[in-house]
N, C-alpha and C positions, 0 to 999 in steps of 0.2 A: 821822461818828461822834462819840457823846458819851459824854466819859469820865465825868462826874456821875452820869448814868443807866444808863451800862455798856449803853449802846444803839448800835446802826450802822443807819440806814435805806441802803435798799438799792435800786438800780434794774438791770434787765434782769438777774435773777436767773436762777442753773443752781445746783441743789443737788442732791447723789447722798444717797440714803440706803443705808447697809449693814447687811445682815443681821449676826447674831452668830459667824457663821462667815466674816464679811469680803467677801462676795459682794453685788453691788449687788442692793439690795432694790427700788429704784426711783429713776428721775431727776425731776426736777420746773425747770419754767420759768415764768416770771411775769412782770409787767411791774416789779413793785416788792415791797419785803418790809421787814420789821423783825428785828434777830436783837439777841437779849438774850444778853451775854458771861456774865452770870453765872449763868443758869438754863441756859443752851443752848437756850432756845424760840424759835421763829420765826412769823412771820406773810408768807404770799407774797398778793399783792394782784393782782388785774387780770391777765385770759386766762390760769389758772392752768393746766396742764396738766403730770400727771405722770405716768409709762409705767413698768411693769414690763419687765425684759427679754423676760419672756414673752407680752409684748403686750396685760396688760391696761391701762386706760387711763383715768383718771377727768378729769376738767374741771370747774372750777369757778371763782366769781369771788375769793373768801376761803379761805384754807386756813391752820389753825393745827398747829404743832407741837408736843408737848409730851415734852421729853428725858425726863424723869424716869419716864413711864407708854411712851413710845415708839410713841404715837398720834397719830394725822393727826386733824382735825376741820374742819368747814367749819358754819357758819350760814346758807349763802345757798342757793339752788338747786344740783344738781350732774347730773352725765351719768357714770355706770360702763359701760365694757363691755368683757367679756372674752369669749372663744371660748364658743359658748352662751348668754352671759350679757347683758342690758341693763337697767339699771336706773338710772330717773331719779326726784329726790324733792327735798325741800325743804332738807334739811341730815342729816347724815353723820358718822360716826366709824368710823375703820378704823386697821389695823397699815400703816405705809408700803409694803407690797408687797401690799396689797388681798386679803388671804387672808380677810379677815374684814369685811365692809363693812355698816357696819349704819345705817338709818335709821328714824327714825320717823311717817314723813311720805311714803312713797313715792308717786309718781304714775303711774307707768308701767314697764314691762317686762317681763322676759322670764327666768327664773332657774333654767336648767335645762328641767325639765318644768312649772314653774311660771307660767302667762303670768297676771302682775297687770293684764294691760290688760281679761280678760273679768270682767262685774259680773255 
């Protein structure tokens, strides 16, 4: 813990995100992280895996959470899987329960009836 900067460096993290109704939106694990007390923002690093209770899963190397907007994002490659959906891309933005996963650079995937692998 760094009192002056109001930051904590963490190892072997396990974070639970909650929905507005108090239910679990997703849980996240990672090798390390940084947490800012003042803002409530967090960065998870190293083998980041986040899973929703119904089985949607996002994996990446770096994930940022911004409390004010309740958004997660990642600057690096990611893989998102859900029943009937698979998406791989270079960066992403989403809500913590992965209902709206956005990427500007999709690599490949299947989103319902849309196949991103066809050229």
